[in-house]
N, C-alpha and C positions, 0 to 999 in steps of 0.2 A: 687765683684758680686758673688753670690752663684750659682755655676753650679750644674748640676743634678747628681753629683757623689754620693750624699746622697741616690739616688734611688737604689744604690747597696746594697742589703740586707746583714746584718751582718752574717746571717746564711749560706751564700754560702760557699762551701768548698774551701780549698786551691787548690785542684785539678783543679777546674774550673778556678781559677785565673791563674794557671800555663798553662792551656790549652789555655786561651786567649793570654797569652804572646807568646806561641809557634806559634799560628796562625800569630801573628804580625811578628815574626821572619821569618816564612815561606814566608810570603808576600814579605818581604824585600829581602830574599835570592833568590827566584824565579824571582822576578821582576828585580833584579840586573843582573841575568844571561841573561834575555831577553833584557834589555836595552843596555847592553854592547856587545851583539852579540854572547854570548856563547851559547844561545839558539836562533835559527833562525826561522822566520816565516814558519809555516807548521810542525815544530817539534812536535812530540807527547809528551804529558805530562801524563805519566802513574802514577796513584796514588800510586801503590805498589812500583814502582821503585823509585819515589821521597821519599816515606816514608823510604825506605831502605837507600837511599843516605844520608838523614838527620837524620836518627835514631829516627824517631817519628812514631806515629800511623797514620793510613790513615785519621782519623778524622780531624786533623788540616790541612792536605794537601788538603782535599776536600774543607774545608772552605776557605783556602788561594786561591785555584783556582777559587772559586766563586767570591771572592773579586777582583781578577785579571781580571775576566771577566767583572766586573763593571767598571774597569779602562780601558777596551778595549785592554788589553794585551793578553788575552786568549779568545778563543771561544770554545764552546762545543755544539755539536748537540746531540739530544736524542739518548741514547744507543751507543754512540761513545766516544772514548777517547778525552780529551781536547787537543787542539793544540795551539801553539803560533800563535797569530794573526799578520797580517800585520797592523801596526799602521795606523789608518786613520788620515792623517795629518790635514784634515779639523776639525775632532772631537777634536784633540789635540789643535788646534788653538782656537777653540771655548771655551774650558775649560780654556786656559790661558787668553783669553780675559775676561772671567768672573772673573778669579782669580785676574787679575790686577785691575778691578773695585772694587772688594770686599776689596782687600788690601788697595787701595786708600781710601775707605770709613773708614776702621778701623783706618788708620793713621790719617785721618782728625779728627775723633771723639776722638781718643786718645790724640791728641794735645789739645783738649778742655776739656776732662773729666778725664784724668789720675790724680790720687792723687799725692801729693808730694813724698810719699814713692815709688809709682809706677814709677815715673819719675827717681828717684834716682836709683832704681833697674835696669831699662832698660839701663841707662847710665853706671852703674857699670859693668853690664854683657858685654856690648859692649866694654868698655875699656879693660876688662880682655881678650877678644877674640883676642886682638892684639898679645898676646904671642903665640897663636895657629898658627897664620899666620907666625910669625917668625920661628916657629918650623916646618912649613909645615905639620901640623897635620890635614889632610883632614877629617878623621872620627870624630875627636873631634870637629872640626869646624862645620861639618854637624850637630852634636848634639846641639852645641851652636845655630846654625842657627834656628833649630826647636824651641828652648826655646825663642829666640829673637822674632820670629814671633808670638808664642803663647802669649807672654807678650803684644805684639801689639794688638792682637785680644781681649784679656781680657781687655786691657786698653780702648777699645771702649765702654765698659759697655753697651753692647746690646746683650742679650742672643740669639736672633733670628739671628743676623748677625754672631755671633760666631759659631752657628751651621752650617750656610751656608758656611762660609769661611773654617772651619775645614774639612767639608765633601769634598769640592772642592780640598783643599790642599792634602787630603789623596789620591785622585785619581791621582794627579800629582806628588806625592812623589817620584816615581822612577826616573822621569826625573829631578826633582829638585835636587836629590842627585847626579845625574850624572854630573851636572855642575862643581862640585868641582874637577873633574879630569882634567879639562881644565887648561892649563898653565896660571898662573896669575889670575885665577878666585877668589882665596881667597882674594887677595888684593883688587880687584874691588868690591867684595861683602862687605868687610869692609868699603870701601869708600861710597858705596851706603847706608849701614846702618848708617854711620856717618851723611849723609844728612838727613835721617829720624829722627834720635835721636836729632840732632841740632834743627830741626824745632819743634819737640815735646817739647823740653825744653823751647823754645821761645813761645810756645802756638800758633805757626803759622800754622793754620789748612790747609790753601791752599797749602803751600809749602810742608808740611808733606804728604798730599795726593798725590801731583804730584811726590814727590820723591819715594813714595812707588809704585806708578803706573809704573814709569820708571824702578824701580828695578825689577819688575816682567817681564817687557819687555825684559830685558837682559837675564833672565832665559829662556824666550820663544825662544830667538835666539839660545841658547845652546841646547834646546830641539829639535829644527829643525835640528841641526847638528847631534844629536843622531839618529833621524828618518832617515835622509839621509844616514848616514854611521856609524852604530853602531860598526863596527869592529874597527874603529879608537879609540873608547873608550876602547875596549878590549886590544888594544896594548899599551895604555898609562901606 
C-alpha cells in the first residue's frame, strides 16, 4: 500500500528533517519523565529550562509540549507556562478502548489481506524478537514492538484505518512504552504477539482480531498502574 510519504517534497532541507526528529525525541524524553513520575502533576515546564537541559533550541521544545498537550500529559493556559497535567483516567481509558478496537480491526483485516511476503516478514521479525527477551533488552524490544504493530497496521491495507490507528497509538505511546518496565512483561508481550501471528498465518481473521484486542487490554491494565502510582515505575 502506498502511504503518503511521497507528499514530502524533495526540496525540503536536511535541517527541517533534523528538526522533526528532534521534536520526536523531545516528546519521548519529556513524556518518559512524566509517566515515570520524575515530573509530577503541577510541575512547570519552562521552555528555556527544557531547551537547556536537552541542548536544543526552544522551537522543538515548544512543538513537543504542544503534542504532549494533545496526549493529555501537559496543559497550558494563555500567557502562562505549561505544567504537567493530572492524567484523566477516563480519557486514557477511552483512548485505550478505541485503540483495542482499531488494533482488532487491523489484525482481522491483516489475516485476510496480508501478502505472502508480508506474512513471512511479520513472522520473521516476531521470531527474531525472542533474542531480545532472552537478553532482557527492554529498549530494543520496545523498538521491535513498534515495528511489529506498524506491520500489522500496514497489513490491513486500508489507508484510512492506518491513519486512525497510528494517530491513536501516538497519543498512547508514553504509556505503551512504560509497560516494558514491568517484571515479566516482555515474555507476556511475546506470547501475545505469538497468538496474533499464528492466527494471521492461518488466515483466521476472528482469532487474530480477538488476540489483538486482548493484547491491548493488557497494556491498558499496565497504563492504569502507571496513572495510579507512577513512582513505582521510576523505582524499577
